[in-house]
C-alpha positions in Angstrom: -9.4 -20.8 -18.1 -6.6 -19.2 -16.0 -4.0 -17.3 -17.9 -0.4 -18.7 -18.0 3.0 -16.9 -18.4 3.2 -18.5 -21.9 -0.3 -17.3 -23.1 -0.5 -14.0 -21.4 -1.1 -11.0 -23.7 -2.6 -8.5 -21.2 -1.3 -5.2 -19.6 2.4 -5.4 -18.9 2.6 -2.3 -16.6 0.7 -1.2 -13.6 1.0 1.7 -11.1 0.3 0.6 -7.5 -0.4 3.3 -5.1 0.2 2.4 -1.4 0.8 3.7 2.1 2.9 1.5 4.3 0.4 2.1 7.1 -2.5 0.4 5.3 -3.0 -3.4 6.2 -5.2 -4.0 3.2 -2.7 -2.6 0.7 0.1 -4.6 2.2 -1.9 -7.9 1.7 -2.6 -6.8 -2.0 1.2 -6.0 -2.5 2.0 -9.6 -1.6 -0.2 -10.9 -4.4 1.0 -8.1 -6.8 4.6 -9.3 -6.5 3.6 -12.9 -7.1 1.8 -11.9 -10.3 4.7 -9.6 -11.3 7.2 -12.4 -10.9 5.2 -14.9 -12.9 4.3 -12.7 -15.8 7.3 -10.3 -15.9 5.2 -7.2 -15.3 6.5 -3.8 -14.4 5.0 -2.6 -11.1 5.6 1.2 -10.5 5.1 1.8 -6.8 3.4 5.1 -6.1 2.4 6.9 -2.9 -0.9 7.8 -1.2 -1.3 9.2 2.2 -4.0 7.9 4.6 -2.9 10.6 7.1 -3.7 13.3 4.6 -7.0 11.9 3.2 -8.2 11.3 6.8 -7.0 14.5 8.2 -9.1 15.8 11.1 -9.9 19.6 11.3 -7.3 21.5 13.3 -4.6 18.9 12.8 -1.3 19.5 11.0 -0.8 18.2 7.5 1.8 15.4 7.6 4.2 17.5 5.6 4.0 20.2 8.3 5.5 17.8 10.9 9.2 16.9 11.3 8.2 13.3 11.4 4.9 11.6 10.6 3.9 8.0 10.4 3.2 6.7 7.0 4.3 10.0 5.3 7.7 9.8 6.7 8.1 6.2 5.5 7.1 7.3 2.1 9.7 10.1 2.1 12.3 7.4 2.8 10.8 5.5 -0.2 11.0 8.6 -2.4 14.7 8.9 -1.8 15.2 5.2 -2.5 13.1 5.4 -5.7 15.4 8.0 -7.1 18.2 5.3 -7.2 15.9 2.5 -8.4 12.3 1.2 -8.2 13.6 -2.0 -7.0 14.9 -0.3 -3.8 11.5 1.2 -3.1 10.0 -2.3 -3.7 12.4 -3.7 -1.1 11.6 -0.9 1.3 7.9 -1.4 1.0 8.2 -5.1 1.4 10.6 -5.0 4.5 8.7 -2.1 6.3 5.3 -3.7 5.5 6.4 -7.0 6.9 7.8 -5.3 10.0 4.5 -3.5 10.7 1.9 -6.0 9.4 3.5 -9.4 10.2 6.0 -8.8 12.9 4.1 -6.2 14.9 7.1 -3.8 14.8 7.2 0.0 14.3 8.9 1.0 11.0 7.5 4.5 11.6 10.0 4.8 14.5 13.2 6.4 13.0 15.5 3.9 14.7 13.6 0.9 13.4 13.5 2.6 9.9 17.3 2.8 10.1 17.6 -0.9 10.9 15.3 -1.9 8.1 17.3 0.2 5.6 20.4 -1.7 6.7 18.5 -5.0 6.0 18.1 -4.1 2.3 21.6 -2.9 2.0 20.7 0.9 2.0 22.4 3.6 3.9 20.6 4.2 7.3 21.4 7.9 6.8 18.6 8.0 4.3 16.3 8.6 7.3 18.1 12.0 7.9 18.3 12.7 4.2 14.7 12.3 3.7 13.9 14.7 6.6 16.2 17.3 5.2 15.1 17.0 1.5 11.9 19.0 1.2 11.3 17.9 -2.4 10.1 14.5 -1.1 7.0 16.2 0.1 6.2 17.3 -3.5 6.6 13.8 -4.9 4.2 12.4 -2.4 1.7 15.2 -2.7 1.6 14.9 -6.5 1.0 11.1 -6.4 -1.6 11.4 -3.6 -3.4 14.1 -5.6 -3.5 11.9 -8.7 -5.7 9.4 -6.8 -7.9 12.1 -5.3 -8.4 13.6 -8.7 -9.6 10.3 -10.0 -12.2 10.1 -7.3 -10.1 7.8 -5.1 -10.1 7.7 -1.4 -7.7 4.9 -0.3 -5.3 2.1 -1.2 -4.6 -0.1 -2.9 -5.3 1.8 -6.0 -4.1 0.4 -9.3 -3.6 2.4 -12.6 -3.6 0.9 -16.0 -2.7 4.0 -18.0 -5.3 6.5 -17.0 -7.8 3.9 -15.7 -7.9 3.6 -12.0 -9.3 0.7 -9.9 -9.5 0.5 -6.2 -8.5 -2.9 -5.0 -8.4 -5.8 -4.9 -9.0 -5.6 -1.2 -8.2 -9.1 0.2 -6.9 -10.9 3.3 -5.3 -14.1 1.9 -3.0 -13.1 -0.9 -3.2 -15.9 -3.5 0.0 -17.3 -5.0 0.8 -19.3 -8.1 -2.1 -20.2 -10.4 -4.6 -18.7 -8.0 -2.8 -15.3 -8.1 -2.9 -15.4 -11.9 -6.6 -16.2 -11.7 -7.2 -13.2 -9.6 -5.2 -11.0 -12.0 -7.3 -12.2 -14.8 -10.4 -11.1 -12.9 -8.9 -7.7 -12.1 -7.9 -6.9 -15.6 -11.2 -8.3 -16.8 -12.8 -5.4 -14.8 -11.2 -3.1 -17.4 -13.7 -4.3 -19.9 -16.6 -2.8 -17.9 -15.9 0.9 -17.3 -19.2 1.4 -15.5 -18.8 -1.5 -13.1 -18.0 0.4 -9.9 -18.2 -2.0 -7.0 -18.4 -5.7 -6.0 -18.3 -6.8 -2.4 -18.6 -10.0 -0.4 -21.1 -9.6 2.4 -20.9 -10.1 5.4 -17.2 -9.6 6.1 -15.5 -12.2 8.3 -14.6 -9.8 11.1 -12.8 -12.4 13.2 -10.5 -13.3 10.3 -9.8 -9.6 9.6 -9.0 -9.0 13.3 -6.7 -12.1 13.5 -4.8 -11.1 10.3 -4.4 -7.5 11.3 -3.5 -8.2 15.0 0.3 -7.4 14.6 -0.6 -4.1 12.9 -3.2 -3.3 15.6 -0.7 -3.9 18.3 2.1 -1.9 16.6 0.1 1.1 15.4 0.5 4.5 17.2 -2.5 6.1 15.6 -6.2 5.8 15.3 -7.5 4.2 12.1 -9.8 6.4 10.1 -12.0 5.4 7.2 -13.6 8.2 5.1 -13.7 10.5 8.1 -14.9 8.0 10.7 -12.8 6.2 13.4 -12.9 2.4 12.8 -11.9 -0.5 14.9 -11.3 -4.1 13.8 -12.5 -5.9 16.9 -15.1 -8.6 15.9 -18.6 -8.1 17.4 -19.3 -10.2 20.4 -21.4 -13.3 19.8 -25.0 -13.2 21.1 
């Protein structure tokens, strides 16, 4: 039986680690907001860097560059979060939609300024985030938290000290279906030695079609656990 807002007595707070660059985490964040709004949960948005975890030998760390893709978007988010978690929530929502739905480039400083204006924030935060070196420390600490837990990507959820990778999904459920998925996710907490469940095979065409805006807007190569990955579906025989 699916939980309801009236009967819910589960966790009331969750940390959600994300990187704006990640198309999977973006889909999960849509579902997470729906659950939050229905149940009155507290969602603490936290950072994780795909650029750093997938860093190739000989390349600079993202904090060694004046401007980097996901890292710089998170530096903007760190400044916003100092004012309120709600502002970071809005920044992730608007920058994620720009990249993963509209096929825009929020990692471009000019686009980032425009998006900040959309949420009623000062576009000068772009320059402020570049000048404020302490934003690096915030992102590093939250990234390292996931690494120390054995994590490697996002979305990663924390319930207290317990970390779960996922859920990884394409079609974010809403309404009752969103609550049903939340019920399944928190049910996983009852089984500390349940490490992985996957559907096989993956619907590669559906993944490609869903991620098309992101694929057209990205200015980077996608890396997963040290290997370059593509999303193009295999040709039919």
